[in-house]
C-alpha positions in Angstrom: 18.2 -53.0 2.1 20.1 -50.9 4.6 18.3 -47.8 6.0 20.8 -45.0 6.4 20.4 -41.5 7.9 22.7 -38.7 6.9 22.4 -35.7 9.1 24.6 -32.7 8.5 25.2 -29.1 9.2 26.7 -26.8 6.6 28.0 -23.2 6.7 28.6 -22.3 3.0 27.1 -25.3 1.3 30.1 -27.6 0.7 29.2 -30.0 3.5 25.7 -30.2 2.0 27.2 -31.0 -1.4 29.3 -33.8 0.1 26.3 -35.2 2.1 24.3 -35.2 -1.2 27.1 -37.0 -3.0 27.4 -39.6 -0.1 23.6 -40.2 -0.3 23.8 -40.7 -4.1 26.7 -43.2 -3.8 25.0 -45.1 -1.0 21.8 -45.3 -3.0 23.7 -46.6 -6.0 25.0 -49.4 -3.7 21.4 -50.4 -2.9 20.7 -48.5 0.3 17.8 -46.4 1.3 19.0 -43.0 2.4 17.3 -40.2 4.3 19.3 -37.0 3.9 18.6 -34.2 6.5 20.1 -30.8 7.0 20.3 -29.8 10.6 19.3 -26.2 11.3 18.6 -24.2 14.4 14.8 -24.6 13.9 15.0 -28.3 12.7 17.2 -30.6 14.7 16.6 -33.6 12.5 15.1 -37.0 13.1 16.3 -39.2 16.0 18.7 -42.0 14.9 16.6 -44.8 16.3 15.2 -47.0 13.5 18.1 -46.5 11.2 20.6 -49.3 10.4 23.4 -46.7 9.9 23.8 -43.0 10.7 26.3 -40.6 9.3 26.7 -37.1 10.8 28.8 -34.3 9.4 29.6 -30.7 9.7 31.8 -28.0 8.4 34.5 -26.5 10.6 34.7 -22.7 10.8 37.4 -21.1 12.9 38.1 -24.4 14.7 34.5 -25.1 15.7 31.8 -27.4 14.4 28.3 -26.0 13.7 26.2 -25.6 16.8 23.5 -27.7 15.1 25.8 -30.7 15.0 26.8 -30.2 18.6 23.2 -30.1 19.6 22.4 -33.3 17.6 25.2 -35.3 19.1 24.5 -34.1 22.7 20.8 -35.0 22.2 21.4 -38.4 20.6 24.9 -39.7 21.5 23.4 -42.5 23.6 21.2 -43.7 20.8 24.0 -43.4 18.3 26.2 -45.6 20.5 23.6 -48.4 20.1 23.8 -48.3 16.3 26.4 -50.7 14.8 27.4 -48.4 11.9 27.9 -44.7 12.8 30.2 -42.4 10.8 31.4 -38.9 11.3 32.5 -36.7 8.4 34.3 -33.4 9.0 34.7 -30.8 6.3 37.3 -28.1 6.6 39.8 -26.0 4.9 42.7 -27.4 6.9 42.1 -30.8 5.2 43.0 -29.1 1.9 46.4 -27.8 3.1 49.5 -28.8 1.3 51.3 -28.6 4.7 51.0 -31.9 6.7 51.1 -30.1 10.1 48.1 -28.0 9.1 46.3 -30.9 7.4 46.6 -32.9 10.6 44.4 -30.4 12.4 41.4 -31.9 10.8 42.0 -35.1 12.8 42.5 -33.1 15.9 39.2 -31.2 15.4 37.4 -34.6 15.3 39.2 -36.1 18.3 38.6 -33.0 20.4 34.9 -32.9 19.4 34.4 -36.6 20.2 36.1 -36.3 23.6 34.1 -33.2 24.5 30.8 -34.8 23.6 31.5 -38.3 25.0 30.9 -39.9 21.6 32.9 -42.4 19.6 31.8 -43.0 16.0 33.0 -46.2 14.4 34.0 -44.6 11.1 35.4 -41.1 10.7 36.9 -39.0 7.9 38.2 -35.5 7.4 37.3 -34.1 3.9 38.7 -31.0 2.3 36.0 -28.4 1.8 35.9 -25.3 -0.3 36.8 -21.6 -0.1 33.9 -19.7 -1.4 35.5 -16.2 -1.6 32.7 -14.8 -3.8 30.1 -15.6 -1.1 32.0 -14.0 1.7 31.5 -10.4 2.9 34.7 -8.2 2.5 35.9 -8.8 6.1 35.5 -12.6 6.0 37.0 -12.7 2.5 40.1 -10.8 3.9 40.3 -13.2 6.9 39.9 -16.3 4.7 42.6 -15.1 2.3 45.1 -14.7 5.2 44.2 -18.1 6.5 44.5 -19.6 3.0 47.9 -18.0 2.5 49.2 -19.4 5.8 47.9 -22.8 4.9 49.4 -22.9 1.4 46.1 -22.6 -0.4 44.8 -20.4 -3.1 44.4 -16.7 -2.5 42.8 -15.4 -5.7 39.6 -14.0 -4.3 38.0 -13.4 -7.7 36.8 -17.0 -7.7 35.8 -19.9 -5.4 38.1 -22.9 -4.8 36.8 -26.4 -4.3 39.3 -28.9 -2.7 37.0 -31.9 -2.0 38.5 -35.2 -3.1 35.5 -36.9 -4.5 37.3 -40.3 -4.7 37.8 -40.0 -1.0 34.1 -39.3 -0.5 33.3 -42.4 -2.7 35.7 -44.5 -0.6 34.0 -43.4 2.6 30.6 -44.3 1.1 31.9 -47.7 0.2 33.3 -48.2 3.7 29.9 -47.3 5.3 28.1 -49.6 2.9 30.4 -52.5 3.7 30.2 -52.0 7.5 26.4 -51.6 7.4 26.0 -54.8 5.4 28.1 -56.8 7.9 26.3 -55.6 11.0 
């Protein structure tokens, strides 16, 4: 049985929903999964002792959550010693119908990895959600403008989920396969 840690930071909850789904899929495949939300007061367990580690975060205004940044800076040397390490990024740009906007998700990950001297073996950019009803009026207005520019939905009377759950399942399968061969 493979022992997997999923450590994630979330802004509006979609990254947490994706992390939970990944955990459920990996458990269905016969793995033991520890799911941990990174917060300012709880920086999560160290990666040592796990066979595989997944870390993920939402991107808001081109930046990953500071909790993820702290975790990677604290543990990147230990993560480099683990054969199966994955990074999942959750953003609105990954949901864009415009390829030039969608490619920004890959750029976010590459820039983050370079800045933090870290190279995960698996990585994926997932589309997140626009949760207009959770936002304050100013953020709702800003997100509507960004959504319009990116070719996404602008009806602020409801929330919009763009996550491709088949893509999430495929990533879980890739993690499982890699963890079993290492």
